[in-house]
Structures are given as structure tokens and as C-alpha cells.
C-alpha positions in Angstrom: 253.8 4.0 186.1 253.0 2.2 182.9 253.9 4.2 179.8 251.6 4.3 176.8 254.2 2.4 174.6 254.6 -0.2 177.4 250.8 -0.4 177.5 250.5 -1.1 173.8 253.2 -3.9 174.2 251.2 -5.4 177.1 248.1 -5.4 175.1 249.8 -7.1 172.2 251.3 -9.8 174.6 248.0 -10.4 176.5 245.4 -10.1 173.8 247.4 -10.5 170.6 245.0 -12.9 168.8 241.9 -10.9 169.8 243.3 -7.6 168.6 244.5 -8.5 165.2 243.3 -5.7 162.9 240.5 -6.7 160.5 241.3 -6.7 156.9 240.3 -3.6 154.8 236.6 -3.6 154.2 235.8 -5.9 157.1 232.8 -5.3 159.3 234.9 -4.9 162.5 238.3 -3.4 163.2 240.7 -2.9 166.1 239.0 0.1 167.7 235.6 -1.8 167.8 237.2 -4.8 169.4 239.0 -2.6 172.0 235.6 -1.1 173.2 234.0 -4.4 173.3 236.8 -5.8 175.5 236.7 -3.1 178.1 234.3 -3.5 181.1 231.4 -1.0 181.0 231.8 -0.4 184.7 235.0 1.6 183.9 233.0 4.7 183.1 231.7 4.8 186.7 235.2 4.2 188.0 236.8 7.0 186.1 234.0 9.6 186.0 234.5 11.0 189.6 238.3 10.8 189.4 238.7 12.9 186.3 237.2 16.2 187.4 240.2 18.5 186.7 241.8 16.5 184.0 240.3 18.5 181.3 241.9 21.6 182.8 245.2 19.9 183.1 245.1 18.8 179.5 244.4 22.5 178.4 247.3 23.8 180.6 249.7 21.2 179.2 248.7 22.0 175.6 249.3 25.7 176.3 252.7 25.0 177.9 254.0 22.6 175.2 252.5 24.1 171.9 253.6 27.7 171.1 250.6 28.3 168.8 248.2 27.9 171.8 250.2 29.7 174.3 247.9 32.7 174.6 245.0 33.8 176.7 242.0 31.5 176.4 239.4 34.2 175.5 237.1 34.7 172.6 236.2 31.9 170.0 239.6 30.3 170.2 239.6 29.7 173.9 236.0 28.6 173.9 236.6 26.2 171.2 239.6 24.7 172.9 238.0 24.2 176.3 234.9 22.9 174.8 236.8 20.4 172.6 238.7 18.9 175.5 235.8 18.7 177.7 233.7 17.2 175.0 236.5 14.6 174.4 236.3 13.5 177.9 232.5 13.3 178.2 232.2 11.3 175.0 235.1 9.0 175.9 233.4 8.1 179.1 230.0 7.7 177.3 231.7 5.3 175.0 233.2 3.2 177.8 229.6 2.9 179.3 228.0 2.3 175.9 230.2 1.4 173.0 227.3 0.9 170.7 225.9 4.5 171.3 225.2 7.0 168.5 228.4 8.5 167.1 226.9 11.3 164.9 226.7 13.6 167.9 230.5 13.2 168.5 231.5 14.5 165.1 230.4 18.1 165.0 232.7 19.4 167.8 235.9 17.9 166.4 235.1 18.6 162.7 234.6 22.2 163.8 238.0 22.3 165.5 239.6 21.4 162.2 237.6 24.2 160.5 238.7 26.7 163.1 242.4 25.8 162.7 242.1 26.4 159.1 240.6 29.8 159.7 243.3 30.5 162.2 245.9 30.1 159.4 247.3 26.9 160.8 247.9 23.5 159.2 246.3 20.5 160.9 249.6 19.3 162.3 249.4 21.8 165.2 246.0 20.4 166.3 247.2 16.8 166.0 250.0 17.6 168.3 247.4 19.0 170.8 245.6 15.7 170.5 248.7 13.7 171.3 249.4 15.9 174.4 245.8 15.3 175.5 246.2 11.6 175.1 249.4 11.5 177.1 248.0 13.5 180.0 244.7 11.6 180.0 246.5 8.2 180.1 248.7 9.4 183.0 245.7 10.5 185.0 243.6 7.4 184.2 246.4 5.1 185.1 246.7 6.8 188.5 242.8 6.6 189.1 242.7 3.1 187.8 245.5 1.7 190.1 243.9 3.3 193.1 240.5 1.7 192.2 242.2 -1.7 191.8 241.7 -2.0 188.0 243.7 -5.0 186.7 246.9 -4.0 184.8 245.7 -5.9 181.7 242.6 -3.8 181.7 244.7 -0.6 182.0 246.8 -1.7 179.2 243.7 -2.2 177.1 242.4 1.2 178.1 245.6 2.9 176.9 245.1 1.3 173.6 241.6 2.6 173.5 242.6 6.1 174.4 245.1 6.4 171.6 242.6 4.7 169.1 239.9 7.3 170.3 242.4 10.2 169.9 243.2 8.9 166.3 239.5 9.0 165.6 239.0 12.6 166.9 242.1 13.7 164.9 240.7 12.2 161.8 237.5 14.2 162.1 239.4 17.4 162.6 241.5 16.6 159.5 238.2 16.2 157.7 236.9 19.5 158.9 240.2 21.2 158.0 240.1 19.7 154.5 236.5 20.8 154.0 237.2 24.3 155.1 240.2 24.4 152.8 238.2 23.2 149.8 235.4 25.6 150.6 237.8 28.6 150.8 239.5 27.6 147.6 236.1 27.4 145.9 235.2 30.8 147.2 238.6 32.3 146.1 238.3 30.8 142.7 234.8 32.4 142.3 236.1 35.7 143.5 239.1 35.5 141.0 236.7 34.4 138.1 234.6 37.7 139.0 237.7 39.8 139.1 238.7 38.5 135.7 235.3 39.3 134.3 235.6 42.9 135.7 239.0 43.3 134.1 237.9 42.2 130.7 234.6 44.1 130.8 234.0 46.7 128.1 233.6 49.5 128.7 236.2 49.1 131.4 235.0 48.7 135.1 235.4 51.5 137.5 238.9 51.4 139.1 237.5 51.3 142.7 235.3 48.3 141.8 238.2 46.4 140.3 240.4 47.3 143.4 237.8 46.0 145.8 237.4 42.7 143.8 241.1 42.3 143.7 241.4 42.5 147.4 238.6 40.0 147.9 240.3 37.7 145.5 243.7 38.2 147.1 245.2 39.2 143.8 247.7 42.0 143.7 246.8 44.3 140.8 250.0 44.8 138.9 251.0 48.1 137.2 251.0 46.2 133.9 249.6 42.9 132.9 249.4 40.8 129.8 246.5 38.7 128.4 247.4 35.2 127.1 245.1 33.6 124.5 245.4 29.7 124.4 244.4 27.2 121.7 243.5 24.8 124.5 243.4 24.7 128.3 246.8 23.7 129.9 247.1 21.0 132.6 248.1 23.7 135.0 248.5 27.5 135.2 251.0 29.7 136.9 250.1 30.5 140.5 249.8 34.3 139.8 247.4 33.8 136.9 243.7 34.7 136.7 242.2 31.9 134.4 239.3 31.2 132.2 239.5 27.6 130.9 235.7 27.0 130.6 235.1 29.2 127.5 235.7 28.1 124.0 238.6 30.6 123.9 240.6 29.8 127.0 242.8 32.7 128.3 245.0 33.9 131.2 245.7 37.2 132.8 249.2 37.6 134.4 251.5 40.4 135.6 253.6 41.5 132.7 257.1 40.1 132.7 260.3 42.2 132.5 262.0 42.1 129.0 264.7 39.8 130.2 262.1 37.4 131.7 260.3 36.6 128.5 261.8 33.1 128.0 261.2 32.0 131.5 257.6 33.5 131.4 256.9 31.5 128.2 258.3 28.3 129.7 256.1 28.7 132.8 252.9 28.8 130.6 253.5 25.2 129.7 251.1 25.3 126.7 251.0 23.8 123.3 250.3 27.2 121.5 249.6 30.6 123.0 249.7 34.2 122.1 250.7 37.0 124.6 249.1 40.3 124.2 250.8 43.6 124.8 251.6 44.7 128.3 248.9 47.3 129.4 247.6 48.8 132.6 244.8 46.6 134.1 242.1 48.8 132.8 243.0 47.9 129.3 243.2 44.0 129.8 240.4 43.5 127.3 242.5 45.2 124.6 245.5 43.0 125.3 243.3 39.9 125.1 241.8 41.1 121.8 245.3 41.4 120.3 246.3 38.1 121.7 243.3 36.3 120.2 243.9 38.0 116.8 247.6 36.9 116.9 246.4 33.4 117.6 244.0 33.4 114.7 246.7 34.8 112.4 249.0 31.9 113.4 246.2 29.4 112.7 245.7 31.0 109.3 249.4 30.9 108.4 249.7 34.7 108.3 252.1 34.6 111.3 254.8 32.1 111.9 253.6 29.0 113.9 255.6 29.0 117.2 254.6 27.6 120.6 254.4 31.2 122.1 253.7 34.3 119.8 254.4 37.7 121.3 252.1 40.3 120.0 254.7 43.1 120.6 256.9 41.4 118.0 254.2 41.7 115.4 252.4 45.0 116.2 252.5 46.4 112.6 251.3 43.1 111.0 248.5 42.8 113.7 247.4 46.3 112.9 247.4 45.8 109.2 245.8 42.4 109.1 243.1 43.4 111.5 241.3 44.8 108.3 242.1 42.2 105.7 240.1 44.1 102.9 242.1 47.3 103.4 245.4 45.4 103.8 244.7 43.7 100.5 243.8 47.0 98.8 247.2 48.5 100.1 249.1 45.5 98.7 247.3 45.7 95.3 247.7 49.5 95.0 251.3 49.9 96.3 252.9 46.5 95.1 251.0 46.3 91.7 254.2 46.5 89.7 255.3 43.2 91.1 252.1 41.4 90.2 253.2 40.4 86.8 256.4 38.6 87.9 256.9 34.9 88.3 256.7 33.5 91.9 260.5 33.3 92.3 261.0 36.9 90.7 258.4 38.3 93.0 259.9 36.8 96.1 263.4 38.0 95.2 262.5 41.5 94.4 259.9 41.9 97.2 262.5 41.0 99.7 265.0 43.3 98.2 262.5 46.1 98.1 261.7 45.8 101.8 265.4 45.7 102.7 266.1 48.6 100.5 263.3 50.7 101.9 264.1 49.9 105.5 267.7 50.6 105.2 267.2 53.8 103.1 269.0 52.3 100.1 272.2 51.3 101.9 273.7 48.7 99.5 276.0 47.1 102.0 273.3 46.7 104.7 271.0 45.2 102.1 273.6 42.8 100.9 274.3 41.7 104.5 270.6 41.3 105.3 270.0 39.2 102.1 273.4 37.5 102.2 274.1 38.4 98.6 276.9 40.4 96.9 276.6 44.2 96.8 276.6 44.0 93.0 273.5 41.8 93.0 271.8 44.4 95.2 272.7 47.2 92.7 271.4 45.1 89.8 268.0 44.3 91.7 267.8 48.0 92.7 267.9 48.9 89.0 265.1 46.5 88.2 263.0 48.1 91.1 263.7 51.6 89.7 262.3 50.5 86.4 259.2 48.9 88.0 258.3 51.7 90.5 260.0 54.8 88.9 259.5 57.9 91.1 257.5 55.9 93.7 260.7 54.8 95.4 261.6 58.5 96.2 258.2 59.7 97.5 258.3 59.5 101.3 254.6 58.7 101.7 254.7 56.0 99.0 257.8 54.5 100.6 256.0 54.2 103.9 253.0 52.7 102.4 255.1 50.2 100.4 256.9 49.0 103.7 253.3 48.5 105.2 252.1 46.6 102.1 255.2 44.4 102.1 254.6 43.6 105.7 250.9 42.9 105.2 251.4 40.7 102.0 251.2 37.0 102.5 254.6 35.3 103.0 
């Protein structure tokens, strides 16, 4: 029996000049030439002899491809049987009339690709089934053709046509699979966008509504999440992120990282500048985003240090204080007034010493280590502060307000 690869070699040897592939963009190509070279009478020869070939193909596919080795009932079985049967019918029709309409041949095989996607399989499995079908079909047609006295050169040409036809059907299924994948991705993207809207809604959306939306979006609601405010949309986003890159203030929602994952989390964002809001339960996602956007605004204004990634949790007191600029300015004016008359250098030196002094409860050694100065220098500055603030340094409420004012004051 002539094998497919032998058939292809025979075709090349006998019809080489005629079967040279057309250049890209040409009006004719190898498959078209193949069909034109085959006698139309072959359809009459093969039609009665291929009665059970479709069933044989189905059985061989089930035997050799594990994914299809199950009872052929329901939509799956119907689609497989219909596809195989239609492949035979259309192949014989094309033998009889190569110029016949092709649109009616598309839908079945595009649909097979769509069903493969919905079955959760990649297109490789279906392509393997096509190859099995081509092998069984060629074997049976070779038997029928020899009994009918079809010349071996014609059988070689027929083998080439079978494999070209199977490639064509496979391409249609790949197209269907890709279309289904793109459609599903679009639907999933819309569902995730809707979930993000629900999470950021104020007042908060009902938990059961959010849970249902998360299930539809295939997004596992975390115990804690963080909102990330961005200065510009990134080229890509972490797979676990809900994203909004269309608004003028792009942002992400992500499961909150563990404390020891902060560096890796920040690197995964791959952004120019971002602010990460506090970790909150999903119901408070909008609050995390507000904080993140405020932090980004303060970075832009110079009130916070400009870094690629700003963690709100590292600046909670300043975010709180600077949220109301007028009140923060009043606090600075009222509690740090004694420093107002100093020169810039004196003001910076004593303000830094005052904050360290208040935060360490007047521990000279700790203040000296923090400021990298001699303890005697700390004592000298402490005397200056005593002279400026008098009893204010000993009043607990005043001390607390001074700390807040020093943190709210421009750097």
C-alpha cells in the first residue's frame, strides 16, 4: 500500500513543475492546482466505496486520542460525528466540482474550533484528530481506488489533495478557536471591569452582589486588597490585577502582599511612578484608592519624596495631616511659631533636633545617634529649644501637636 509520504514524493516526481507553489499573493496556489488536476469522475468512483469510512475515522480518533475517548452522546458526540461526515461529503463534492461554493464548508469546521475552546482544550487536540482522519481516509481511498483501477499517479495526487484539504479544515477550526478565545477574553474583561466598578463604588456595594460579580469575572476575592494609583498606564499589568487604564487616573486593584513580599510586589508593577494604598477588606477598596491617589498627588507636589513606588502605609500620619492643607498650615503656625523668626539654616537644624528630641523623649544619646552629632551639641540645641518654647516642651498635648506639626511642615 502506498503511504502518504510516498504519495507526496510520487506527486513531486511526476508533477513537480505543475505543483510548484505559487508565490505569496498569487491568484493560484498548490491546493487549487491539485483539485484542477484530479479527474472529476473520481467522486463517482469513491462515493459508494466510502460508506463506513466516517464511522471508521470516528472510532480511530477515539482509540488514539485520549481526550476523545468517551461516549459520543450530547453536543460533543454530535459535533464530532457531524464534522467527520461533513468532511467526507464536502471532499467528494469538491472532487466533483472544484469551483463550487466554499462558504457552506466553513461553518461546521469553524464551529468545531469554537466547541474545542468551550471544552477547555487547545486546538492541538483537534488538529491531531484531523491528522488521524486524513490517515484513515487515505488508507481507505487507496484501497477503493486500486480496486477501481485508478492509476497510481492519480492516487498520489489524491493523497496530496487529502492532506491539503485537511490543512484547510484545520485552519478553519483554528480560526474558530481563536475567535472564541477572543470573545471570551472580551467578555471576561467586561466582567472584571464591572467587578472593579462595584468594588470602588461609594457607598460600598452589597457583599453578595460583589461576590456574584467576582465569580462571573473568575477573580478570587482576597481577604485584603490594595489599590494602586498610577501616573500613567503601564505596558502590562500583573495577571491577578483588576485594571482601569481608560480613565484619566489609571489604577489597579490587587490582593495585598505579605510584608516580606513588598519589594517583589513593587517590581511586578513595572511602572514609572505609583502609589500603593493601605491594605483593606474588599468592601473598603475605594478608601484605599483615595489614599493612593492622595499620595501620588503629594509626590507630584513635592510634599512626599519622589520614588517609583510610594507605600501609603509608610506615610499615614503625613497623608492624614496633609489631607486638609489649611488645618495643617494652621497647626504648623500655632505650634512651631517660635521657629518662624530663624534663618533657614537655623530653622532646619533646630526643627530636626526638636522632632528627634520629642520622639525619643529627650534621650540625648539617641538624638545624637539619629542626627549624627556629638551629645554635647544636642544639649546645646536643647537649651535653645527650651528658651524658644519654654513650658511647651513639657506639656503632653503640646508635645504631640508639635510632632504632628513637624511632620506636616514642608521639608
